[in-house]
C-alpha positions as CSV (number, residue, x, y, z in Angstrom):
1,M,1.2,13.2,2.9
2,N,1.0,11.5,-0.5
3,L,-1.1,14.3,-2.3
4,G,-1.8,12.2,-5.4
5,A,-3.3,9.3,-3.4
6,L,-5.4,11.7,-1.3
7,I,-6.7,13.6,-4.4
8,G,-7.5,10.3,-6.2
9,F,-9.4,8.9,-3.1
10,V,-11.4,12.1,-2.5
11,L,-12.1,12.5,-6.2
12,G,-13.3,8.8,-6.4
13,V,-15.6,9.3,-3.4
14,A,-17.0,12.5,-4.8
15,L,-17.7,10.9,-8.2
16,L,-19.4,7.9,-6.6
17,F,-21.5,10.1,-4.3
18,F,-22.5,12.3,-7.3
19,A,-23.5,9.3,-9.3
20,A,-25.5,7.9,-6.4
21,F,-27.2,11.2,-5.7
22,S,-28.1,11.8,-9.3
23,S,-29.6,8.3,-9.7
24,A,-31.5,8.6,-6.4
25,A,-32.9,12.0,-7.4
26,S,-34.0,10.6,-10.8
27,A,-35.8,7.7,-9.1
28,G,-37.3,10.0,-6.5
29,V,-35.8,8.1,-3.5
30,G,-33.2,8.8,-0.9
31,L,-29.6,7.7,-0.6
32,G,-30.5,5.6,2.5
33,G,-31.2,2.7,0.2
34,L,-27.5,2.3,-0.4
35,V,-26.7,1.9,3.3
36,D,-27.1,-1.6,4.7
37,L,-25.0,-2.9,7.6
38,V,-25.7,-6.5,6.9
39,S,-24.4,-6.2,3.3
40,F,-21.3,-4.5,4.5
41,L,-20.6,-7.2,7.1
42,I,-21.1,-10.0,4.5
43,V,-18.8,-8.4,1.9
44,V,-16.0,-6.9,4.0
45,G,-16.1,-9.4,6.9
46,G,-16.6,-12.4,4.6
47,A,-13.7,-11.3,2.3
48,M,-11.4,-10.7,5.2
49,A,-12.3,-14.0,6.9
50,A,-11.7,-15.9,3.7
51,T,-8.3,-14.2,3.3
52,M,-7.4,-15.2,6.9
53,I,-8.0,-18.8,5.8
54,A,-5.9,-18.4,2.7
55,F,-2.9,-16.5,4.3
56,P,-1.1,-16.8,7.6
57,M,-2.0,-14.2,10.1
58,K,1.2,-12.2,9.8
59,E,0.6,-11.7,6.0
60,F,-3.0,-10.7,6.7
61,L,-2.0,-8.2,9.4
62,G,0.7,-6.9,7.0
63,A,-2.1,-6.3,4.4
64,M,-4.1,-4.4,7.0
65,G,-1.2,-2.1,7.5
66,G,-1.4,-1.3,3.7
67,F,-4.6,0.7,4.2
68,T,-2.6,3.7,5.4
69,A,0.4,3.3,3.0
70,P,-1.0,5.3,0.0
71,F,-1.6,8.4,2.2
72,K,1.9,8.4,3.9
73,S,4.9,10.3,2.7
74,Q,8.3,8.8,3.2
75,G,9.8,12.1,4.2
76,F,12.6,11.8,1.8
77,T,13.4,11.3,-1.9
78,M,15.9,9.1,-3.7
79,K,17.9,12.3,-4.3
80,D,18.1,12.8,-0.6
81,V,19.5,9.3,-0.1
82,V,22.2,9.9,-2.8
83,Q,23.1,13.2,-1.1
84,D,23.5,11.5,2.2
85,Y,25.9,9.0,0.7
86,V,27.9,11.8,-0.9
87,N,28.2,13.5,2.5
88,L,29.1,10.3,4.3
89,A,31.8,9.6,1.7
90,E,33.7,12.5,3.2
91,Y,33.7,10.8,6.6
92,A,34.5,7.4,5.1
93,R,37.8,8.6,3.6
94,K,38.9,9.6,7.1
95,G,38.4,6.1,8.5
96,P,35.8,3.9,10.1
97,Q,35.8,5.8,13.4
98,E,34.9,9.1,11.7
99,L,32.2,7.3,9.8
100,A,30.8,5.9,13.0
101,K,30.7,9.4,14.4
102,A,28.6,10.5,11.4
103,L,25.8,8.2,12.4
104,E,25.2,10.3,15.5
105,E,24.5,13.4,13.3
106,K,21.2,14.2,11.6
107,P,21.4,14.0,7.8
108,E,21.7,17.3,6.0
109,H,18.7,16.6,3.6
110,M,16.5,14.2,5.6
111,P,14.7,14.4,8.9
112,F,16.3,11.1,9.9
113,R,19.0,8.6,8.8
114,L,17.6,5.5,7.1
115,S,18.1,2.3,9.0
116,S,19.6,0.6,5.9
117,I,22.4,3.2,5.9
118,K,22.9,2.7,9.7
119,R,23.1,-1.0,9.3
120,G,25.5,-0.8,6.4
121,I,27.8,1.6,8.1
122,Q,27.8,-0.5,11.3
123,L,29.0,-3.5,9.3
124,I,31.9,-1.4,8.0
125,V,32.8,-0.1,11.5
126,D,32.6,-3.7,12.8
127,G,35.2,-4.8,10.3
128,T,33.0,-7.0,8.2
129,S,34.5,-8.1,4.9
130,K,33.2,-6.5,1.7
131,D,31.9,-9.8,0.4
132,D,30.0,-10.5,3.6
133,I,28.5,-7.0,3.5
134,R,27.3,-7.6,0.0
135,E,25.8,-10.9,0.9
136,I,24.0,-9.6,4.0
137,M,22.6,-6.6,2.2
138,E,21.5,-8.7,-0.8
139,N,19.8,-11.2,1.5
140,N,18.0,-8.4,3.4
141,E,16.7,-7.0,0.2
142,Q,15.6,-10.3,-1.2
143,Y,13.6,-11.4,1.8
144,R,12.2,-7.9,2.4
145,A,10.7,-7.9,-1.1
146,I,9.3,-11.4,-0.6
147,R,7.6,-10.4,2.6
148,E,6.1,-7.2,1.2
149,V,4.8,-9.0,-2.0
150,K,3.0,-11.5,0.3
151,N,1.3,-8.6,2.1
152,A,0.3,-7.0,-1.2
153,N,-1.0,-10.4,-2.4
154,A,-3.1,-10.8,0.7
155,M,-4.6,-7.3,0.1
156,A,-5.3,-8.3,-3.5
157,K,-6.9,-11.5,-2.4
158,I,-9.4,-9.6,-0.2
159,G,-10.3,-7.7,-3.4
160,E,-10.8,-10.9,-5.3
161,Y,-13.1,-12.4,-2.6
162,A,-15.2,-9.3,-2.1
163,P,-17.3,-9.5,-5.3
164,S,-18.0,-13.2,-4.6
165,F,-19.2,-12.4,-1.1
166,G,-21.3,-9.6,-2.7
167,M,-22.9,-12.3,-4.9
168,I,-23.4,-14.5,-1.9
169,G,-25.2,-11.8,0.0
170,T,-27.4,-11.1,-3.1
171,L,-28.3,-14.7,-3.2
172,F,-29.3,-14.6,0.4
173,G,-31.5,-11.7,-0.3
174,L,-33.1,-13.3,-3.3
175,I,-33.8,-16.5,-1.4
176,F,-35.6,-14.8,1.4
177,M,-37.3,-12.4,-1.1
178,L,-38.7,-15.4,-3.1
179,G,-39.6,-17.1,0.2
180,G,-41.5,-14.0,1.3
181,M,-43.6,-14.0,-1.9
182,A,-45.4,-17.1,-0.5
183,V,-46.4,-15.1,2.5
184,P,-49.8,-13.3,1.9
185,P,-49.3,-9.5,2.1
186,L,-50.7,-7.6,5.0
187,P,-53.9,-5.6,4.4
188,G,-53.2,-2.5,2.4
189,E,-49.7,-3.6,1.5
190,D,-48.6,-3.5,-2.1
191,P,-46.9,-6.9,-2.9
192,V,-45.2,-5.4,-6.0
193,A,-43.6,-2.6,-4.0
194,K,-42.5,-5.1,-1.3
195,L,-40.9,-7.3,-4.0
196,T,-39.0,-4.5,-5.7
197,S,-37.8,-3.1,-2.3
198,S,-36.5,-6.5,-1.3
199,M,-34.8,-6.8,-4.7
200,A,-33.1,-3.5,-4.2
201,V,-31.7,-4.5,-0.8
202,A,-30.4,-7.8,-2.3
203,L,-28.5,-5.9,-5.0
204,V,-26.8,-3.6,-2.5
205,T,-24.5,-6.4,-1.4
206,T,-23.4,-6.9,-5.0
207,L,-22.7,-3.2,-5.2
208,Y,-20.6,-3.3,-2.0
209,G,-18.6,-6.2,-3.4
210,A,-17.7,-4.4,-6.6
211,M,-17.1,-1.1,-4.9
212,F,-14.8,-2.3,-2.2
213,A,-12.9,-4.6,-4.5
214,F,-12.2,-2.1,-7.3
215,F,-12.0,1.2,-5.3
216,I,-10.4,0.0,-2.1
217,F,-8.7,-3.4,-2.0
218,M,-7.3,-3.8,-5.5
219,P,-5.9,-0.2,-5.8
220,F,-4.3,-0.4,-2.3
221,S,-2.7,-3.7,-3.3
222,D,-1.4,-2.2,-6.5
223,Y,0.1,0.7,-4.5
224,M,1.8,-1.7,-2.1
225,K,3.4,-3.5,-5.1
226,Y,4.5,-0.2,-6.5
227,I,6.2,0.8,-3.3
228,N,7.9,-2.6,-3.2
229,E,9.4,-1.9,-6.7
230,E,10.5,1.6,-5.5
231,K,12.2,0.0,-2.5
232,K,14.1,-2.3,-4.9
233,V,15.7,0.8,-6.4
234,E,16.4,2.3,-3.0
235,S,18.0,-1.0,-1.9
236,A,20.2,-1.0,-5.0
237,I,21.4,2.5,-4.0
238,H,22.1,1.3,-0.5
239,L,24.2,-1.6,-1.7
240,E,26.2,0.4,-4.1
241,G,26.6,3.3,-1.6
242,I,27.7,1.2,1.3
243,L,30.3,-0.7,-0.8
244,M,31.7,2.6,-2.0
245,L,31.9,3.9,1.5
246,Y,33.8,0.7,2.3
247,D,36.2,1.4,-0.5
248,K,36.6,5.0,0.5
249,I,35.6,6.3,-2.9
250,H,35.8,10.0,-3.5
251,P,32.5,11.8,-2.9
252,M,32.3,13.1,-6.5
253,L,32.6,9.6,-7.9
254,V,30.0,8.4,-5.3
255,R,27.7,11.1,-6.6
256,D,28.2,10.2,-10.3
257,K,27.7,6.5,-9.7
258,L,24.6,6.9,-7.6
259,N,23.1,9.4,-10.0
260,A,22.6,6.6,-12.4
261,F,19.8,5.3,-10.2
262,L,17.9,8.6,-10.5
263,D,15.8,10.3,-13.1
264,S,17.9,12.9,-15.0
265,K,15.9,15.8,-13.5
266,D,16.6,14.5,-10.0
267,R,20.3,13.9,-10.3
268,L,22.8,15.8,-8.1
269,K,24.9,18.3,-10.0
270,D,27.9,20.4,-9.4
271,E,27.1,23.3,-7.2
């Protein structure tokens, strides 16, 4: 669980609820005025529908997967990845067959072995040349980054469209509100109260547009882009690590070279 994202989300919801509750209490009305299903459908449904027009379905579905990304934990750190390469370097010096056997073992510092490490080691075991390994891994990283940026951009586009659909919903409400002004009020009905109530409902859609854009869609898109940048660092570690396994570099040199990718506080040190 990504504790920072969870705290931020809960804190944001709490602050918005507190602001809404305080405003409603000052006006002497209930919070029910902020709940409107039609406004929600116009904003969220409209923004998603427009994004499906702007992006292919696979990018849109990739963006939908990003809703859970901020709350997930990878289950490992970059330090764990470096430690795994240091451990694997011991096997690599004994030959490809011993390295292949290491794939069947659970990593010492992670609950699972990363697929990038498995693929790289399999290339070594299969006798792939060093240049080909480099090219394959660099291409994998390049197009992985492109795919994930597209997904993040699709999420950001939903956020860009949401306020516009909020305004569209508000315009719908204003049109029908003004049209209703031509209808004579029922006996005992206050026309001013009816007008202000209709105006409040119309503005709810604008609220939804801004709230979903700047509290949901845009932050989630930014997180997806952040993770993409983190994966670039991880991919650089994989490329360097696999090539050093190929060259049967001593584990201590593997550690020192891969430490360069880590923050100083996270680097592996002599035990």
